[in-house]
N, C-alpha and C positions, 0 to 999 in steps of 0.2 A: 759475732761468729756465724759463719755459715753451717746449716746442718744438712745432712745427707738425707734425701727422700727416696726410699727403696721403691715406692711406686713409680715415681718419675724415672728412676733408674731402669726399672722394667721396661717402660715405654720406650726409653732411649735404646735399650739392648734390641728390643724387638724391631725399631726403626732401622738400627744399624745393620741387623740381619737381613732385613728387606733390601736395603741399599746394596749390600755386599753380594747380594745373589747374582745380579747381572754381570758385574766384573768376573765373578767365578766362572759363569757360564762362557762368556766372551773369551777367558783366558784359554779355554780348551780348544777353541777353534783358531787362535792366534799363533802364527809361527813362533817357535820357541826363542829364536834370537832377534825377534823383530822388536821395534820401538814400541809398538802396541802391547806385546806381550809384557815387556819391562814396566811400561806404565801401568797396566792392569795389575801387575805383581805389587807395585808400590801402593796402588789404592787398596787392594786387599790387605796388605801389611798394615796400613794406617787403620783400616776398619778393625782389623785384629788387636791392635793396641789400644784402640778406644774401648773394645769389648772387655780387654783384660783388665783395664783401669776401672771400669764399671763394676765388673764382677768382684774386683779385690775390694772397692768400697762397699759392696753390698755384704760381703763376708765380714768386713770389719764392723759394719753396722749391726749384723746379726750377732756378732760376737759380743759387742758392747751392750746389746739388748739383753743377752744371756747373762752377761757379769752383773748388769745392774739388777736383774731378777734374783740374784743370790743375796743371801742376808750376810754380807761380809763385815768384819769390823772396820771401823774407820781407821785410816793410817795414823800409826803413832799409838793406838790403844793397845792395852795389854790383852793377851790371849790368856783366858782362864780356863783350867782344866778342871 
């Protein structure tokens, strides 16, 4: 099973943000109905989806780390008051 690496995800997020900067800048100077504008919009959308996935994985990883840090009873064991 593959495990998630938050440090690697941080580097990937940083790199995606770097790569997406140029298309964002270029889209401002492209004509709104041009092929170039639509291509840049698609590129920006793809970068956004990749960022969203990485952030979700980070949040899930942080959630699991938090849950693992709790002293929870094993599944199926009785809770004693």
